[in-house]
Phi, psi and omega in degrees: 000136175255126179256130173245122177252131178226147171207107182264358178062347179031196182213161180303143175064029175232170177296148184265182181298323180299319179293322176298318179299317178298319179298315180299320179298319179296322183295323185258014187298338179282346183242338184221136172268128179275116176284320177190156167243131185233133174269131180246130180271125178255180183304139184251030177303139185296343181275354181273123178294124177197162181283315182222286189237018174055060176250153172234175185228144171246142176244126183256119188239142170243125181295139173263343177229181177300126185291126176243099185302314183299319180294317179298312179300313184294323178296314181293319177300315180300314182292321179292322178291323179293333182255021182297134178256119180306133182097349179269168187224065192291151175220154185220140174219134178226130179198154173249009175217135185230102180288166185299327180297326179287321175298316180297323178297318178300316178295320180296320181294343176278339185258332186206171178290131174236166187248161175298323178299317177300314181299314182294321179294317180294317178297317179299313182295331180274352183073029181252132180282127179236123194236126171268141188233028175144165179059222178281349185066020180298342179295349177296333179296309179294326180295314179292320178300318181299317179297315180297316181289324177299321183297339178284338187053030185217035181203143167101164180259128183278121179251350172215131185228106177051228186271001188285138174284160185270063190242002178271116181215164178066223182266126181229150173290142179304324180298325179294324179289317177299325183296342178265010178082016180258124178280130175260124188226141177293127185298318185272320187265337176085355181280155180284143178248117184252344183229164178104170181263132184243126173274111185265349182093205183293328180211153173288119182226078177286180182234154172280120180218122174052040178084356179250170169251118189230144172250119179271136183228157172229162178304137181278147186272349184237167189285346184284350180206162178265332186223153173238136175293140176266123179281117182239158180289000000 
């Protein structure tokens, strides 16, 4: 698996990091299959510059041809620079190996303020290329964090899942969600839910949990559905 971490920090009233990730996936679709795009929630301290909730994104790729790291890196850099938003501070990380120090950094960035210097030092020691692409280059923090958190397969909200289109919204049968490889699980009790109608919201947004992709649900308060999806970070 090749992990791509991006955080462009974006700006108010502009497309966000998730939309940028989707664009990158479309550009490289002839060479890489996207297994998933995952949004990772980082620390939300008020002193951290961010547009809304300080999230970054990981893109999980499987090569369809012989993997050429330089070509992948150069393509993503070109696309991110072409879509640069003035005032943003984008960062990029690409790797197919994620040592424990990078995972620990990702977890730390969720709990407290970390610095660009810390991110660069950890990436250097791990032999992972971490690239700033404009502004203060503060997005390297989120980019490295995204790679570390993705490697756990136990963090984040899935916004793209394998070959499935993003078309499940509103009330859906539990069986339809399971058919996409998503486990439906009771939020409080932990048991699997295989039947009933699930209100998923505007889009199906499961989470990475324990190596699986899971949608957590609770009993729905109205008659139009049996369950409601729980929105998790």
